[in-house]
C-alpha angles and dihedrals in degrees: 000000000000108000098175093096088059095056094088097037101057116142106242098173145282128297108232088217089069091067132072116274112275095030108146107225127169124193115208131178092283109355136065111212126197117195118221130170102306092332139083132214107213119193117187110216129202091249115126126207133192129177087011092299128114104231112165144325130272123209113256092352096129094052092046092051094045095048092046091049090052089050090055097040088057092050096048102041090102089061098048133348117255136208099251117128100164146326113258099181139339090284104024130074134180112225141173113268109244136180099250116219112245093236131078113222113219121187117195127195096176138036102249143110117023091350090060092047091051091046091053089051091053094249128141116248106240088327094315116123112210124207120263122259099041119146133223112276092012116154116243118234085241130000119276125224108219112176126198136195118255110245128201117256111289093024128093127252112241127216114248131186128236089245093054092049091055096039092051090044091232088144127014113251095242092050092047090053090056091046093052093048092048094045094055092045091049091049091050091051091047091049092051095049093043091051091055087061097045097262137121117219097217102180138334145187125235131189124202134192143181116246128213090273093053096255124143107240137179113249142173109027139330131219095337122147087255093058101028144050119224129188130187109257098211095066100034099097096044093048093045094051091047092048091239129142116270123247103258134204098185138075093278081101090071093042090053091048089053094046090050086060093049098258121132101153103295127095126003116342118227116251110260110229123222093253090059092045089053092046091053090048090053089052091052090049091047091050092048094050095042095048099039100033089227128122112241116236112169116247096171119138121226114264089259093050091046090054090050092050093049094045089053089065096049 
């Protein structure tokens, strides 16, 4: 599909002035969140971040992420309950307000990305010491759970060990046990579904919260290209044995483009040209279609229509 017409109509977020006085609205890296009475309205914008910095916008990205998250929430609700109440629009959902745990839960199936960089530097991965002699993109015997702290916008998340989480009482021990069990089960389910469609779920980030009834629930997003890394399965072995980069279907493409220009989160970011924005959009569409088996036809409302739909729920 031709995405060029969408370049100048990306949804970059709401203006708080467009809402009634007193409306509680929070702007994150990607999502705008409006707090209601025990509920949240979450709108996924087309903003894109890398290295914890918001850098540009990608056509249709918010809709693609939201629809893929809903796909996965539906297919994992037997493992752990989630916060979804209903879909409001292609990019907006109404969810239960939860007390989000102050730790991001990362599950890794392969030694790559930041874990590989830490390994090369001789560092432990969230307190886990890996054996010597491992190679880039090597599969672990079993997935690793490598938590990180949740940094404010503009700052970097920091790896943290299970022991530190419990010692610092960031999460109660009984809750953390449920989180670990759910995270591994979610990763196993994601791996199985991705494999049916010729993909490898390499690693992913989960967020958990506590709802009003005290239950541990899955929140935020699940197995989207923003929170996960996917490779094509058919070329994994050949690329790994040859020491070549894997064929990717996630936003590592943008991260690599930025790193090639010397940007890894500090200093001024290079301007992202339209051809790169379109290339990233195509990768999101490809990931959506490959993982879900559905053809992507945009349903997104214009920014003005999105505002109207959200205000109707207030």
